[in-house]
Structure formats: C-alpha cells, structure tokens
C-alpha positions as CSV (number, residue, x, y, z in Angstrom):
1,M,-56.2,66.5,-156.5
2,V,-53.3,64.3,-157.3
3,G,-49.6,65.3,-157.2
4,P,-49.1,66.4,-160.8
5,S,-52.3,68.4,-160.6
6,H,-51.1,70.2,-157.5
7,A,-47.8,71.1,-159.2
8,I,-49.7,72.4,-162.2
9,F,-52.1,74.4,-160.1
10,A,-49.3,75.9,-158.1
11,L,-47.4,77.0,-161.2
12,A,-50.6,78.5,-162.7
13,A,-51.2,80.4,-159.4
14,T,-47.6,81.6,-159.4
15,V,-48.0,82.8,-163.0
16,A,-51.3,84.6,-162.0
17,V,-49.6,86.3,-159.1
18,G,-46.6,87.3,-161.3
19,R,-48.9,88.7,-164.0
20,T,-51.0,90.7,-161.6
21,T,-48.4,91.9,-159.1
22,G,-45.0,91.6,-160.8
23,I,-43.8,89.5,-158.0
24,T,-42.1,86.3,-159.2
25,P,-40.0,83.7,-157.5
26,D,-36.3,83.1,-158.1
27,R,-35.2,79.6,-158.8
28,L,-35.2,78.5,-155.2
29,G,-38.6,80.1,-154.7
30,L,-40.0,78.3,-157.7
31,F,-38.6,75.0,-156.3
32,C,-40.2,75.8,-153.0
33,V,-43.6,76.5,-154.6
34,L,-43.5,73.0,-156.1
35,I,-42.4,71.4,-152.9
36,G,-45.0,73.3,-151.0
37,A,-47.6,72.2,-153.5
38,L,-46.9,68.5,-152.7
39,L,-46.0,68.7,-149.0
40,P,-49.5,68.6,-147.5
41,D,-50.1,65.1,-149.0
42,I,-47.4,63.7,-146.7
43,D,-50.4,62.6,-144.6
44,G,-51.8,60.4,-147.3
45,R,-50.9,56.8,-147.9
46,G,-49.0,56.3,-151.1
47,S,-49.2,59.9,-152.3
48,I,-45.8,61.6,-152.4
49,T,-44.3,59.0,-150.1
50,K,-44.7,56.0,-152.4
51,P,-41.3,54.6,-153.0
52,G,-39.6,56.3,-155.9
53,T,-42.4,58.7,-156.7
54,L,-40.3,61.9,-156.7
55,L,-36.8,60.6,-156.9
56,K,-36.2,57.6,-159.1
57,R,-35.7,59.5,-162.3
58,V,-33.1,62.0,-161.0
59,L,-31.0,60.1,-158.5
60,P,-28.7,57.0,-158.4
61,R,-30.4,53.9,-157.1
62,F,-28.7,53.8,-153.7
63,A,-29.7,57.4,-153.1
64,V,-33.3,56.6,-154.1
65,V,-33.4,53.7,-151.6
66,F,-32.0,55.8,-148.8
67,F,-34.4,58.8,-149.4
68,N,-37.3,56.5,-149.8
69,W,-36.5,54.9,-146.5
70,I,-36.3,58.3,-144.8
71,G,-39.5,59.4,-146.5
72,Q,-41.4,56.3,-145.5
73,M,-40.3,56.7,-141.9
74,V,-41.4,60.4,-141.8
75,A,-44.7,59.6,-143.6
76,E,-45.5,56.8,-141.2
77,L,-44.9,59.1,-138.2
78,V,-47.0,61.8,-139.8
79,Q,-49.8,59.3,-140.6
80,M,-49.9,58.2,-137.0
81,I,-50.7,61.7,-135.8
82,S,-52.9,63.0,-138.6
83,K,-55.5,61.6,-141.0
84,H,-55.4,62.5,-144.7
85,R,-56.7,66.1,-145.2
86,G,-56.3,66.6,-141.4
87,F,-53.7,68.8,-139.7
88,F,-51.4,69.1,-142.7
89,H,-54.3,70.5,-144.7
90,W,-54.9,73.4,-142.4
91,P,-54.7,76.8,-144.3
92,L,-53.3,78.3,-141.0
93,L,-50.0,76.4,-141.6
94,A,-49.6,77.9,-145.1
95,L,-50.3,81.4,-143.7
96,I,-47.8,80.9,-140.9
97,L,-45.1,79.8,-143.4
98,M,-45.8,82.8,-145.6
99,L,-45.9,85.3,-142.7
100,V,-42.7,84.0,-141.0
101,G,-41.0,84.1,-144.4
102,Y,-42.1,87.7,-145.0
103,R,-41.3,88.8,-141.4
104,Y,-37.7,87.4,-141.5
105,G,-36.9,88.1,-145.2
106,L,-36.9,84.4,-146.1
107,S,-38.5,84.6,-149.5
108,W,-38.1,80.9,-150.0
109,M,-40.2,80.2,-147.0
110,S,-42.9,82.6,-148.2
111,W,-42.9,80.7,-151.6
112,L,-43.1,77.4,-149.8
113,G,-46.1,78.7,-147.9
114,F,-47.6,79.9,-151.1
115,G,-47.2,76.5,-152.8
116,Y,-48.7,74.9,-149.6
117,L,-51.7,77.3,-149.8
118,T,-52.2,76.4,-153.5
119,H,-52.4,72.7,-152.5
120,I,-55.1,73.5,-150.0
121,L,-57.1,75.6,-152.5
122,G,-56.8,72.9,-155.1
123,D,-58.2,70.3,-152.7
124,A,-61.0,72.8,-151.9
125,L,-62.2,72.4,-155.5
126,T,-62.9,68.7,-155.0
127,H,-65.9,67.0,-153.4
128,E,-63.9,66.1,-150.3
129,G,-62.9,69.6,-149.4
130,V,-60.5,70.8,-146.7
131,P,-60.8,72.0,-143.1
132,F,-60.7,75.7,-143.8
133,F,-61.4,76.8,-140.3
134,A,-59.2,74.4,-138.5
135,P,-58.1,74.2,-135.7
136,W,-61.4,75.9,-134.6
137,S,-63.6,73.6,-136.7
138,R,-62.7,70.2,-138.2
139,R,-65.6,70.4,-140.8
140,S,-64.4,70.2,-144.4
141,Y,-65.6,72.6,-147.0
142,G,-65.2,72.1,-150.8
143,L,-66.7,73.5,-154.0
144,G,-67.3,70.0,-155.3
145,L,-66.3,70.8,-158.8
146,F,-64.7,67.3,-159.4
147,K,-63.6,64.1,-157.8
148,T,-59.9,63.5,-157.3
149,S,-58.3,61.7,-160.3
150,S,-61.4,62.3,-162.5
151,W,-61.5,63.4,-166.2
152,T,-62.6,66.9,-165.0
153,E,-59.4,67.2,-163.0
154,A,-57.4,66.2,-166.1
155,L,-59.3,68.8,-168.1
156,L,-58.5,71.4,-165.6
157,D,-54.8,70.4,-165.8
158,A,-54.9,70.8,-169.6
159,F,-56.4,74.3,-169.3
160,L,-53.9,75.3,-166.6
161,L,-51.0,74.0,-168.7
162,I,-52.1,76.1,-171.6
163,F,-52.4,79.2,-169.3
164,I,-48.9,78.5,-167.9
165,V,-47.4,78.2,-171.4
166,V,-49.2,81.3,-172.9
167,C,-49.1,83.6,-169.9
168,G,-46.2,82.3,-167.8
169,Y,-43.5,81.8,-170.4
170,P,-41.9,85.2,-169.9
171,L,-42.3,85.0,-166.1
172,L,-41.1,81.5,-165.4
173,T,-38.5,81.1,-168.0
174,H,-36.4,83.9,-166.4
175,S,-36.0,81.7,-163.3
176,L,-35.5,78.5,-165.2
177,L,-33.1,80.1,-167.7
178,E,-30.9,81.4,-164.9
179,G,-30.6,77.9,-163.7
180,F,-29.7,76.5,-167.1
181,E,-27.2,79.3,-167.6
182,E,-25.4,78.3,-164.4
183,I,-25.4,74.6,-165.4
184,F,-24.1,75.4,-168.9
185,S,-21.4,77.8,-167.7
186,Y,-20.3,75.1,-165.2
187,Y,-19.9,72.6,-168.0
188,R,-18.2,75.2,-170.3
189,K,-15.6,75.8,-167.6
190,L,-15.0,72.0,-167.3
191,G,-14.4,71.9,-171.1
192,H,-11.8,74.6,-171.1
C-alpha cells in the first residue's frame, strides 16, 4: 500500500473499532493513528521520507527544509539497518507499542501502535506480504489481493472512504470538531 492508502485504511479501522466497541481516540490519539499508519514505511526509499512529502503544505519553507534534512538523516540510518518490509514491519513492534501504552495509561501510544498495526495489516493484503512471525521467521505472508499502487488498491480506498464518511462521521467528527473549536475560540479571543 502507498501512504494515502495506509492513512485511509487506518481511519477505516479506527471507525470500525469505534463502532463495535465504543472506544474512540481523542485528537492526539487520532493524530497518532495516522502517524502510526505511515511510520513503518520509514524503511522504504522515497516513501514518507521523500523531501516535502508530509510537510510542504503546512509549514514555512525553512521549516520544511530543516525537517526534511532531519527526516532524510533518520531514514538513511534506518535503511542501513533494515530492508523495506523488514524490522519495521514486524507486528510485534505494534503490539509492544499498544501494550506499553495500555500498561502505563498512555492512550496516545496505544493509538500509535494501533495505527502501526493497521499499516502492517494493510501491507498483508498485498502480493508482497509482511513478516508476520518475525523475529522468529523472516518469511513474508500476504493475501495477494492486489499490487501496491494498483487500480484495485485505489478501488479499496474509494470503498473505505465511503465507509469512513457514512459510518465514521459521528465518531471522528467529535475529535476533529474539538480541535476546530479550540482554534476558533483562540482566534475569537484575539479579535476581542
């Protein structure tokens, strides 16, 4: 899967969990789900670390240059120790994040782990698969439903977006509306 597909898949999974359990993330948790959904691809060349990929639309140019430099340094270090869909695609890492977050009451960390897990599950739908049983076995397993960046992945994205809008609107808008309320109240205070 590509980055936007991972984000869509993570949001759809968050909606599904919220609808079935009533457990939904707050704003920070939702942000962490999305970061977690992209994080495992730090081991892939040009995925989330391509200059400007995540930042160029929201930050001033000097900040984008600085963060891109930091991101490239981290990505190059990561890529020296791990191949794509290697260590950073181990489900065990996602489970550790979720369990540590739960154990210490750090819900943001649990949501980060959840987003991380959705990334791995999304990649498991592709032909390439993921190393589900790592570190004990390096063999990759996948359902082979589609190839990365294919029309079938785009079709899945479309269906998941419809699901998010129809089923997730009441769940996700609460988190998002809280954030917008804070922003608007801040600007109202500036105006008075």
